C-alpha positions, -999 to 999 in steps of 0.1 A, spaced: -384 194 295 -374 165 266 -402 140 270 -388 119 240 -359 113 224 -351 91 192 -320 81 174 -329 69 140 -310 37 127 -312 53 93 -295 82 100 -266 70 121 -235 55 108 -211 50 137 -186 62 140 -191 92 112 -230 100 114 -250 106 144 -286 119 145 -308 120 173 -339 136 176 -354 153 205 -393 163 214 -406 182 238 -445 188 248 -460 222 249 -494 217 258 -514 207 228 -486 206 204 -447 192 204 -419 211 199 -393 189 178 -353 193 175 -331 170 152 -293 176 159 -272 156 132 -231 156 139 -211 142 112 -172 137 119 -150 131 90 -117 120 88 -103 152 80 -107 189 82 -106 193 44 -135 166 37 -157 183 60 -151 213 45 -164 199 9 -195 184 28 -202 217 48 -197 241 15 -217 216 -11 -245 225 18 -239 259 19 -242 262 -21 -281 249 -23 -287 278 -1 -274 309 -17 -301 330 6 -285 318 40 -275 337 62 -239 335 77 -233 333 114 -203 348 125 -185 340 154 -196 302 156 -173 273 146 -150 281 114 -180 289 94 -218 288 100 -249 298 80 -286 301 88 -315 292 66 -352 287 75 -349 265 111 -317 255 102 -284 261 118 -254 244 98 -218 249 114 -180 238 103 -160 233 131 -126 215 124 -137 178 116 -167 182 126 -201 194 109 -230 201 130 -268 206 114 -291 223 142 -333 221 131 -358 227 154 -385 250 163 -368 277 176 -351 311 161 -314 314 153 -302 328 193 -315 293 204 -302 273 175 -269 289 182 -267 284 222 -277 247 212 -248 249 185 -223 261 212 -229 235 236 -228 207 215 -194 218 197 -181 220 237 -188 186 248 -179 171 210 -149 190 216 -138 180 251 
């Protein structure tokens, strides 16, 4: 259950960039997830941004079967799907991040 959500104004540039932060209480601690969605004006524009991010992390693990391309590094999942570049960061593993990204991409395309 999410206990707090936040849309930091400095990380939102409608209609092209949207960032949300979700916080879940876990006893004495909190778990945080941040989701950034960038909608480019074309597939090629989003591909350029995604590949520039990918080049910054040469040791990132490719994630097949998610979007057109996806990679995982540390606690961050980056996904390219058409004009959408999705970044999910949080206190979870690749399996959980993939589930979150799959749900987000379905909602964004529907």
